[in-house]
N, C-alpha and C positions, 0 to 999 in steps of 0.2 A: 704643842699643836701649832699647825702653822695657821697663817691668818685665813678664816673661811671667806669663801667668794659663793655669789648666789646666781642662778640661772633663771630667777623668776623676778619679772617685774612687778611690783606690789605698792599700792598706796597706802599700806598699813603702817602703823607704828607699832613695833612689837617691845613686850617687857624686856629689860635686860636679861641675861643668863644667870644662874645662881652664882652666889659670891663664892662657893666652893666648886672648883673646876673637877667636874665629872666627866668632862669631855663629852663624847655622845652617850655615854652610859647611864643614863636616867630618863625617867618619863615623868611628866606631871600633867595637871589639868590647865595649865595656861599655855596658850600659844605664844610661843618666844620667837619663831622665824617662820617666813613664808614657808609653806607646803611645798617640797620638792627642793629646798634650799639644800646644799651640800656642802659638807666639809671635809678637807684631804687631811689626814693625819700624816705625820713623818713615816715613811716606809711605804707610802702609795696606797694606804687604804682609804677608802671613800665610804661616807655615810650619808643617807637621805632622810629629811625631816618629814615626818609623816603622821596623821591622824588614825587612830586605832579604833576599827569597828567592832562588829559584834564577835563574842567569843575572846577577845584578848589577843596578845601574842605569846608565844614560847620562843626563847633563845635558841632551842634546838631544831627547830622546823623553819623552813623558808616560809615566807609570807607573800601574800598575792593580792591583786587588785581585783576584786570579784563582785564587788555589790552593785556596780552601775554599769550600763552599756554606754557606747557613744550615743549623743543625741542625734537620733536618726537623720537620714538625707531626707531632704525636702528642698522644693524648689524656693526660690527667695520670695518672701512677702513685699508688698509696699514697703519701700525704705522712708523711715522717718527724716526730718528736714535734716540735709547735710551728711546723711550716712549713705553708704555704698556708691559712693562717686570716686574715681581716680583721685588720689590725693588725701581721701578721708581715712580717719584713723577708727571709725566706727562702721558697723553694718547691723542690719535687722534680719533676723532668721526666726524660723518657727521652732518652737518647744512643743513637744508631744506631750499628752496625757500620763504616759509612763516613764518619761525621761526622768533620770535622776534618782535621788534616793528618796524624794519626797511627792512623787507622782506629777512632775510637771512644775512644781512651786519651787522658786528659787528668791532668795532674798537679794538684794542690791548689792555688789560685789562679792558674790557667794564663794565662799572657800572651796567650792567643789568645781568651779569655773576658772578661778583666778589659777593661772598657770597651766590651764589645758590650752589644746591646740584646736584651731578650726580651719577647715579648707572650703575656700570659696570658688565656685567654677570647677565641681567635680563631676558635672553632668556630661553627657555625650558631646565630643566635639568641642569641649571647652578646655581652656588652659587653668589648671588650678594655681590658686595662690594659698599657701599655708602661713598662719600667724599664730602668735600666742596671745592668749586672752588676757588684758591686765584689768578688767572691771566689767560689769554688767547692770543692767536695770533690772528691778524686781519684775517677776510674773505675778499679777494680780488673781489670777486663777489657775486650775489646773491645765497647763498648757499654753499656746497663744503665742504671741510675737515677744521677741527680747532684743534689746540691742546691745551688743557688746563693742567694748574698746579693744583696740588691737595694739600689739608693742609697735608695729611700723604701719605706713600708710599702704592703702591699695594702690597698684599699678593699673587696674582696669576697673571699670565700673560695673555695678551689678545691674542686671536686668530682672525686674520682678517677673515671676512665674516661669523664669526660664533658668536662671543662674542656679546651680545646685549648691547647697551649703550644707555642712555636716561638721559638728563638732565633737571632741572628746573630753571628758571631764578630766580635772588633774588627777593622774594616777596615784598620787600620793596622799589623796585626800579621804580616802576610805579604805585602809588596809587591813586585812584578815589573815589569820593563820592558815597555811595549808593543810593543817592537822583539823581544822575546823571546817573549812570549806570542802575540801576533798573533790575537787573537780578536775577534770582534764582538759577544761576550757578555759583557762585562766593564765595571766601572765604573772609568774613568779617575779616578786620585785628585788628580794635580797634576804639576808638572815638579820633578824631582829637583834640589837645591840643587847636588849635586856628583856626579861619576862614582864608582861604588865597586862593590865585589866583594859577592858573596852573604854573609849571616852576619854583617852589621855592622847598627850603628844609624845613621839619617842623618835629615835633614830634607827634606820636600818642600813647595814652593810651591803654594799653594792659590787666593790672589788677591793683587790687587795687580800691582804691577810699575814701569814695563814690561819684560817679560822675553824672552827669545828661543827659538824653538823649530825644529826642522827641517821645512821645508815642501816643496811640489812645485814651487818657484819659479814659481807662478802666483797668489800671494795678492794679493787686492785689485786686480786688473789691469781691472776695468771699474767704471764709475761706481755709487756708493752700496756697493761690496761690500766690507763692513767686518767682519762678523762671522767669528771663526775657529773651525772645528770641529776635533775630533780623529779622525784615522783609525784603522784597525784596528791598525796597527804603532806607534801612538803619535806619528806625525807629523802636521802640521797641514795643512788646507786651508781656503781660504775658500767661504762659502757657494755663490758664484755658480758654482764648479767642481766641486760634489758632483753625481755621477750618480745619480739616484733622489730619493728623499723627503727633503729636508733637513730636515723637522721632526722627524725620527727619530734624527738624528746627536747626539752630545754636543758640547756648546757649551763651548770653551775661553774665550772672551771677546772682545774686540774689538781689531782693528789699531790702533795708535796712530800710527806712522809713515806719512808722507804717500806715495801711490803714484799712477800714472798709467795711461791707457788702454793696456793691453797689456803694461805692465811690473808686475814684481812689487816689492812692498817685502821687508824683511828675512824675515819680520815681526817687530817689536817689540809685545807682545801684553800688554794689561791684562787680567790674569787675573779670571774672574769665575766661580769654581769652588765657591765657598761665600759 
């Protein structure tokens, strides 16, 4: 296995991985890496580290980030001392009472926020700056103000009551099975490396392969029909069998194994999800 690299800045110190090398094919109750941390295996397969939400994951169904919406757009509140000025790496913004998984309540350095993205200045006639969240203060009641730490400083100052601010929770912080969620309004992240219960940490494959997923038994059964898409329940279908506008479906990748006229393949999929 190649040396892992991380795209998430985090203040935490994590427990070393197991002495037995299962690669990404394990799940446990101890958080060992930042959420969203990735490893690339020989051959080009990439896996992302996630926390598993309600219903657990099944390795044959794609999983999604469906439990939490973005922290809603609001004009910037009054900034705490030193925050929101050009050159600062902190900004204060408003959390609403139904934001996040706990109705606006967030602990300090919340795993739901670290690794998430925040845009400052996305209102009318403003010039947005997008940063990664690396820390946050706790909210003491449902909703209210929170100050977050950014991975890089601001280049323009925030104007209270004018500058728009909106944040996105870390999409790897609460992942559910498409077979449980069954919604047409979610982003599918990838294919779970293992089947596991809720409340554990595990890995999800986002690219490379080939790997296998549950299909409708009609994949790639016509000439040129190689592109694989994800259905609402996390199973897959090839483009020629989609009813409606194929251009709006989320693509998983391409089928690698050979098929024939009227005959489905496995399918073995080369994932192209990032």
